C-alpha positions as CSV (number, residue, x, y, z in Angstrom):
1,M,-52.9,11.5,37.6
2,I,-53.3,9.8,34.3
3,G,-50.3,7.5,33.4
4,E,-50.8,6.6,30.0
5,F,-52.9,7.2,26.7
6,D,-54.3,4.5,24.6
7,L,-53.6,5.3,20.8
8,H,-55.2,2.4,18.8
9,G,-53.7,-0.4,21.1
10,I,-50.4,1.7,21.7
11,F,-49.7,2.9,25.1
12,I,-48.1,6.5,24.9
13,P,-47.0,7.7,28.5
14,A,-48.6,10.9,29.3
15,L,-45.4,12.7,30.1
16,L,-44.0,12.1,26.4
17,A,-47.5,13.5,25.0
18,W,-47.2,16.6,27.3
19,S,-43.4,17.0,26.5
20,V,-44.2,17.0,22.7
21,L,-46.9,19.8,23.3
22,A,-44.5,21.7,25.6
23,L,-41.7,21.4,23.0
24,L,-44.2,23.0,20.3
25,A,-45.3,25.8,22.8
26,N,-41.5,26.6,23.4
27,L,-40.6,26.8,19.6
28,L,-43.3,29.2,19.3
29,A,-42.2,31.2,22.3
30,R,-38.6,31.2,21.3
31,R,-39.8,32.4,17.6
32,L,-41.9,35.3,19.4
33,L,-38.8,36.2,21.5
34,Q,-36.7,36.4,18.5
35,H,-39.0,38.3,16.5
36,F,-39.4,41.0,19.1
37,G,-35.8,41.2,20.0
38,L,-36.1,40.1,23.6
39,Y,-33.4,37.5,23.3
40,R,-30.9,40.7,23.6
41,L,-31.9,40.9,27.2
42,I,-31.2,37.4,28.3
43,W,-27.5,36.6,29.4
44,H,-27.3,32.8,28.8
45,R,-29.9,31.7,25.9
46,P,-29.7,27.8,26.3
47,L,-30.4,28.2,29.8
48,F,-33.2,30.1,29.4
49,D,-34.8,28.2,26.8
50,L,-34.2,25.0,28.9
51,A,-36.0,27.0,31.8
52,L,-38.7,28.1,29.4
53,F,-39.4,24.5,28.5
54,V,-39.4,23.1,32.0
55,I,-42.2,25.9,32.9
56,L,-44.4,25.2,30.1
57,L,-44.0,21.4,30.7
58,G,-45.1,21.8,34.1
59,L,-48.1,24.2,33.1
60,I,-49.2,21.8,30.5
61,A,-48.8,18.7,32.8
62,A,-50.8,20.7,35.6
63,I,-53.6,21.7,33.0
64,G,-53.6,18.1,31.7
65,T,-54.2,16.2,35.0
66,R,-56.9,18.7,36.1
67,I,-58.6,18.3,32.7
68,L,-58.4,14.5,32.4
69,A,-58.6,13.7,36.2
């Protein structure tokens, strides 16, 4: 597992970089869900959004460790 990224002498934790990517993916997914009206099927929207973020973060972290390892 990679612990950090070196960005011109500044070390950024990998989890922070992956969290930013997961946040962007989460925003895109939320827009798509809103556009297609799928949020009306969801009982607790904030809880669903948090779960979606955690799932996306896990997916991006798993892909990132395989690519960079």
